[in-house]
Legacy VTK file of the C-alpha trace (Angstrom):
# vtk DataFile Version 3.0
C-alpha trace
ASCII
DATASET POLYDATA
POINTS 326 float
-11.842 14.292 46.030
-11.146 10.732 47.096
-7.803 8.915 47.329
-8.893 6.559 44.465
-9.214 9.366 41.848
-7.002 8.022 39.060
-8.302 7.642 35.491
-9.645 4.092 34.669
-7.452 2.091 32.470
-10.359 1.302 30.193
-11.186 5.180 29.736
-7.406 5.801 28.989
-7.292 2.984 26.390
-10.609 3.973 24.763
-9.181 7.544 24.337
-6.001 6.103 22.640
-8.034 3.872 20.469
-10.085 6.846 19.428
-7.115 8.959 18.787
-5.294 6.328 16.716
-8.457 5.844 14.718
-8.376 9.579 13.652
-4.702 9.171 12.576
-5.726 6.273 10.454
-8.679 8.348 8.886
-6.032 10.853 7.861
-3.754 8.194 6.307
-6.875 6.670 4.481
-7.481 10.160 2.926
-3.839 10.375 1.705
-3.666 6.920 0.529
-6.839 6.825 -1.602
-6.135 10.348 -2.854
-2.688 9.144 -4.125
-4.109 5.914 -5.663
-6.948 7.755 -7.357
-4.351 9.556 -9.412
-3.533 6.265 -11.219
-7.062 6.520 -12.871
-8.802 9.931 -12.640
-6.556 11.929 -14.657
-7.163 10.102 -17.896
-4.346 10.437 -20.408
-1.563 11.431 -17.945
-0.382 7.704 -17.478
-0.730 7.914 -13.637
1.964 10.644 -13.429
0.371 12.193 -10.388
0.590 8.791 -8.649
4.144 8.492 -9.623
5.052 11.780 -8.203
3.381 11.248 -4.951
4.741 7.717 -4.455
8.260 8.783 -5.275
7.998 11.632 -2.825
6.897 9.264 0.032
9.419 6.614 -1.044
12.284 9.268 -0.824
11.366 10.458 2.614
14.416 10.073 5.120
14.111 7.337 7.573
10.912 5.889 5.725
10.945 2.559 7.544
10.898 4.310 10.960
7.949 6.458 9.703
6.145 3.427 8.527
6.624 1.440 11.706
6.033 4.309 14.196
3.320 6.399 12.458
1.439 3.576 10.674
2.329 0.238 12.169
2.019 1.048 15.754
-1.269 2.935 15.548
-2.753 0.183 13.361
-1.782 -2.354 16.040
-3.082 -0.501 18.877
-6.358 0.276 17.222
-6.674 -3.308 16.033
-5.890 -4.859 19.426
-8.577 -2.648 21.170
-11.037 -3.044 18.222
-10.900 -6.767 18.723
-11.566 -6.304 22.380
-14.502 -4.213 21.689
-15.941 -6.552 19.197
-15.803 -9.329 21.749
-17.678 -7.063 24.189
-20.284 -5.940 21.525
-23.842 -6.494 21.938
-25.499 -6.114 18.561
-29.132 -5.464 18.535
-30.195 -4.174 15.101
-31.246 -7.578 13.800
-34.468 -9.516 14.488
-33.952 -12.163 17.233
-36.187 -14.933 18.845
-36.932 -12.686 21.632
-34.125 -13.865 24.078
-32.199 -10.729 23.293
-33.356 -7.002 22.660
-33.867 -6.253 19.102
-34.135 -2.587 18.107
-33.659 -2.414 14.154
-35.692 0.706 13.914
-32.824 2.951 15.091
-30.179 4.041 12.530
-27.487 4.375 15.164
-27.986 0.804 16.220
-27.493 -0.200 12.508
-24.306 1.994 12.362
-23.011 0.458 15.433
-23.571 -3.076 14.026
-21.887 -2.154 10.686
-18.990 -0.607 12.449
-18.394 -3.973 14.122
-18.886 -5.969 10.927
-16.414 -3.782 8.988
-13.879 -4.153 11.821
-13.599 -7.815 10.826
-13.322 -7.008 7.249
-10.579 -4.505 7.920
-8.676 -6.875 10.255
-8.321 -9.480 7.478
-8.178 -6.965 4.614
-5.437 -4.812 5.991
-3.348 -8.116 6.689
-3.863 -9.255 3.210
-3.158 -5.841 1.614
0.047 -5.355 3.385
1.154 -8.807 2.719
0.515 -8.396 -0.926
1.871 -4.808 -1.476
4.645 -4.796 0.997
5.951 -8.339 0.611
4.514 -10.498 -2.149
4.429 -7.737 -4.977
7.224 -5.445 -3.478
9.627 -4.610 -6.329
13.119 -6.067 -6.166
15.772 -3.503 -6.893
19.388 -3.219 -8.037
21.938 -0.414 -8.775
24.223 -0.520 -11.798
26.638 2.322 -12.550
24.738 4.574 -10.237
21.355 3.847 -11.934
18.583 2.354 -9.862
16.328 -0.483 -11.325
13.009 -1.749 -9.855
11.601 -5.013 -11.141
8.104 -6.330 -10.860
6.453 -9.512 -12.264
3.221 -8.883 -14.135
0.980 -10.852 -16.515
1.740 -10.193 -20.006
-0.719 -8.010 -22.080
-0.379 -6.111 -25.288
-0.848 -2.883 -23.519
2.525 -3.197 -21.723
4.276 -2.527 -25.129
2.735 0.951 -25.567
3.099 1.717 -21.843
6.755 0.837 -21.771
7.411 3.560 -24.087
5.220 6.122 -22.249
6.405 5.066 -18.689
9.914 4.327 -19.700
10.378 0.778 -18.462
11.716 -2.348 -20.194
9.967 -5.677 -20.510
11.837 -9.013 -19.873
10.458 -12.294 -20.868
12.115 -15.578 -20.063
14.233 -15.373 -23.238
15.417 -11.953 -22.450
16.489 -12.948 -18.933
18.441 -15.936 -20.319
20.268 -13.450 -22.546
21.037 -11.188 -19.660
22.379 -14.189 -17.670
24.687 -15.328 -20.443
26.048 -11.793 -21.072
26.922 -11.263 -17.417
30.475 -12.082 -16.445
31.019 -14.918 -13.982
31.700 -13.029 -10.727
33.606 -15.765 -9.070
35.947 -16.367 -12.034
36.640 -12.656 -12.494
37.298 -12.272 -8.787
39.956 -14.956 -8.905
41.984 -12.932 -11.335
44.144 -10.143 -10.470
43.149 -7.128 -12.686
46.554 -5.471 -12.224
48.411 -8.420 -13.855
47.245 -7.263 -17.111
48.722 -3.723 -16.863
51.908 -1.997 -16.173
51.628 -0.896 -12.520
52.477 2.701 -13.458
49.625 2.897 -16.162
46.818 1.546 -13.820
44.615 4.378 -12.468
44.388 4.418 -8.697
41.402 2.331 -7.600
40.845 0.784 -10.947
40.600 -2.796 -9.684
38.116 -1.742 -7.015
35.942 0.111 -9.593
35.978 -3.070 -11.808
35.086 -5.231 -8.946
32.268 -2.972 -7.999
30.840 -3.074 -11.539
30.818 -6.847 -11.391
29.161 -6.888 -8.131
26.428 -4.486 -9.393
25.881 -6.545 -12.526
25.672 -9.691 -10.517
23.057 -8.082 -8.155
21.076 -6.942 -11.103
20.949 -10.543 -12.416
20.007 -11.891 -9.046
17.144 -9.306 -8.697
16.004 -10.162 -12.147
15.972 -13.966 -11.524
14.810 -13.843 -7.729
11.668 -15.623 -8.507
11.130 -17.793 -11.622
8.743 -16.521 -14.341
5.540 -18.528 -14.767
3.763 -18.914 -18.002
2.376 -15.555 -19.319
4.551 -13.569 -16.951
7.226 -10.916 -17.801
9.320 -8.772 -15.795
8.925 -4.932 -15.970
12.042 -3.018 -15.103
11.735 0.672 -14.297
14.129 3.454 -13.234
12.030 4.506 -10.269
10.184 2.844 -7.406
6.759 4.566 -8.152
6.342 3.432 -11.796
7.059 0.000 -10.769
4.315 0.169 -8.029
2.028 1.780 -10.598
2.404 -1.427 -12.661
1.571 -3.477 -9.533
-1.600 -1.458 -9.038
-2.462 -1.879 -12.672
-1.785 -5.709 -12.462
-3.910 -6.073 -9.423
-6.834 -4.288 -10.836
-6.740 -6.171 -13.963
-8.429 -9.161 -12.429
-12.220 -9.055 -11.546
-11.940 -11.017 -8.440
-9.411 -8.595 -6.990
-11.492 -5.742 -7.974
-14.442 -7.016 -6.040
-12.447 -7.885 -2.969
-10.881 -4.411 -3.023
-14.187 -2.824 -3.472
-15.483 -4.458 -0.305
-12.246 -3.630 1.414
-12.571 0.200 0.461
-16.049 0.474 1.276
-15.668 -0.965 4.597
-12.679 1.257 5.389
-14.513 4.347 4.454
-17.675 3.558 6.479
-15.557 2.462 9.427
-13.312 5.589 9.312
-16.013 8.335 8.881
-18.599 6.705 11.114
-15.770 6.569 13.660
-14.824 10.225 12.925
-18.464 11.256 13.920
-18.279 9.274 17.109
-14.829 10.805 17.778
-16.235 14.300 17.617
-18.814 13.295 20.325
-16.496 11.457 22.400
-14.031 14.283 22.617
-16.627 16.936 23.181
-16.326 18.569 19.859
-19.922 17.988 18.784
-22.332 17.881 21.813
-25.654 19.475 20.752
-28.085 17.709 18.584
-27.670 20.424 15.870
-24.020 20.168 15.803
-24.018 16.368 15.863
-26.516 16.563 12.734
-24.137 18.867 10.929
-20.998 16.734 11.658
-22.950 13.612 10.677
-23.632 15.257 7.267
-19.887 16.307 6.947
-18.778 12.811 7.827
-21.164 11.258 5.402
-19.938 13.655 2.687
-16.450 12.831 3.304
-17.174 9.128 3.274
-18.704 9.317 -0.221
-15.906 11.491 -1.789
-13.080 9.252 -0.274
-14.999 6.095 -1.396
-15.369 7.522 -4.734
-11.462 8.150 -4.949
-10.932 4.558 -3.785
-13.337 2.923 -6.339
-11.875 5.137 -9.074
-8.465 3.629 -8.487
-9.955 0.101 -8.563
-12.114 0.334 -11.543
-10.285 2.793 -13.568
-6.587 2.186 -13.255
-6.490 -0.738 -15.668
-9.870 -0.593 -17.441
-9.906 3.052 -18.209
-6.409 4.821 -17.987
-3.739 2.332 -18.392
-4.978 -0.722 -20.414
-3.113 0.451 -23.536
LINES 1 327
326 0 1 2 3 4 5 6 7 8 9 10 11 12 13 14 15 16 17 18 19 20 21 22 23 24 25 26 27 28 29 30 31 32 33 34 35 36 37 38 39 40 41 42 43 44 45 46 47 48 49 50 51 52 53 54 55 56 57 58 59 60 61 62 63 64 65 66 67 68 69 70 71 72 73 74 75 76 77 78 79 80 81 82 83 84 85 86 87 88 89 90 91 92 93 94 95 96 97 98 99 100 101 102 103 104 105 106 107 108 109 110 111 112 113 114 115 116 117 118 119 120 121 122 123 124 125 126 127 128 129 130 131 132 133 134 135 136 137 138 139 140 141 142 143 144 145 146 147 148 149 150 151 152 153 154 155 156 157 158 159 160 161 162 163 164 165 166 167 168 169 170 171 172 173 174 175 176 177 178 179 180 181 182 183 184 185 186 187 188 189 190 191 192 193 194 195 196 197 198 199 200 201 202 203 204 205 206 207 208 209 210 211 212 213 214 215 216 217 218 219 220 221 222 223 224 225 226 227 228 229 230 231 232 233 234 235 236 237 238 239 240 241 242 243 244 245 246 247 248 249 250 251 252 253 254 255 256 257 258 259 260 261 262 263 264 265 266 267 268 269 270 271 272 273 274 275 276 277 278 279 280 281 282 283 284 285 286 287 288 289 290 291 292 293 294 295 296 297 298 299 300 301 302 303 304 305 306 307 308 309 310 311 312 313 314 315 316 317 318 319 320 321 322 323 324 325
């Protein structure tokens, strides 16, 4: 042994990159399995999706879990992935002879597509998180202990029947204005002394505090309802649970052909990248070393790729057009 026997940093970070990749494969399995339940069980109105999303949404310290178990691994994997893309030497396409060209080998083609899908995922994940976590994230309010979650969706006649089956209310601009007029003026109400209208001995303890709380809650409900002005053709769907609101967001997203095409490219890229990466992970970590075992693991990885891609595509093409259109 020499004095300079420490593990090279590049070796260490490649292993971390590999491990975070496996963690993201597990998340992809869970995510697409959950989303597929919005479409595959035709006639159950996405109840499986609702159960799973509510279970996840109600986890304690969810924000810590999202950052620590999803955000950090994605960032680490992404940063090192970009570095590998920059260092990559793709040789599966025909060239002018100035660079090697070996398109006859399947693994060369897989290497190339692993790098191409990296770019798709880099921009796709950013767009997906921005859409689902921020742009289309439901607003919420609590009134008399009841939670309400609100999302803006394009109006279509199917919302009428769905509102009865999924138990949500529909507010158009006129209904929003009615709610605003019915709501008490919180500033005016707070300027009054509630106890002035009662004999002090007849007022229950904490009555004024409870009334003030009701006013605040109603005010927060109106603020959530009017947080963003409705555009032509839009309505607000108000549900009693977060998962139903997100189911309506998924339905709305996959109502539009352009979004369906973009998400199809995104899902197929994610599945290829994940399960091709799974196969190389098994080799890198010494799980699959012989030619026979590598062939078996490649078959397993390809099978998982097809199954998980089917789940993702089912959610994209079936949520609105098959299961929840009416």
